[in-house]
N, C-alpha and C positions, 0 to 999 in steps of 0.2 A: 366806665368803671366795670370791672369784672367781679362777679359774685363768686364766692367760694362754693363748692359743692355742699359743704356743711350748712351754710346759710340757706341755700336753695332747698336742701332736704328738710330743714326746719320749717320753711314756708309751706312746703308741700304737706308736712304733718299738720300744720295749723289749718290749712284749707281742708284737709281730710277730716279733722275734728269738727270744723264748722259745718261741712256737708253732712256729717253724721248727726250733729245736733238738729239741723234742719230736717233731715229725714225722719228722725225720731219724733220731732214735733208734728210733722205732717202726718205720720202714721197715727199718732194719738188723736189728731183732729179729724182726719178724713179716711183713715184706714189705708190699706195697701192699694195704691193706684200706680199709674204710669209714672207720675212725678216722683213718688217715693222710691220706686225702683231706680229711676234715673239718678237721684241723689245718692243712693247707696252705691251705684256703679261709679259715680264720680269720686266718692269718698274712697272706694277701693283702689281706684287708679292713683289717687293722690297719695294714699298711704304706701302703695307699692313703689311709686316714683320717689317718695321721700326716703324710704328705706334703701333703695338702690343708690341714691345720691350720697347718703351717709356712709354706706359701705364703701363706695368709691372713694370718698374723702379719707377714710381710715386707711385703705390700701395705698392710696397715693402718698399719704404722709409717711407710712412705713417705708415705702420705696425711696422717698427722698432722704430719710434718716440713714438708710443703708449705704447711700452713695458717699 
């Protein structure tokens, strides 16, 4: 079963939010350490990938409507 880019983008946004929450929780408990930076990096990649997938979905749907 193929997933749509919109669904994948939403999953990436959900994971980005989850990693952001874990990073904030970790910083409050332990301060800024390696694991905190790693979580922020993962969240950034997930938000970026999610945005890219959603933009791709919108452009793809527009292209299909024009045909």
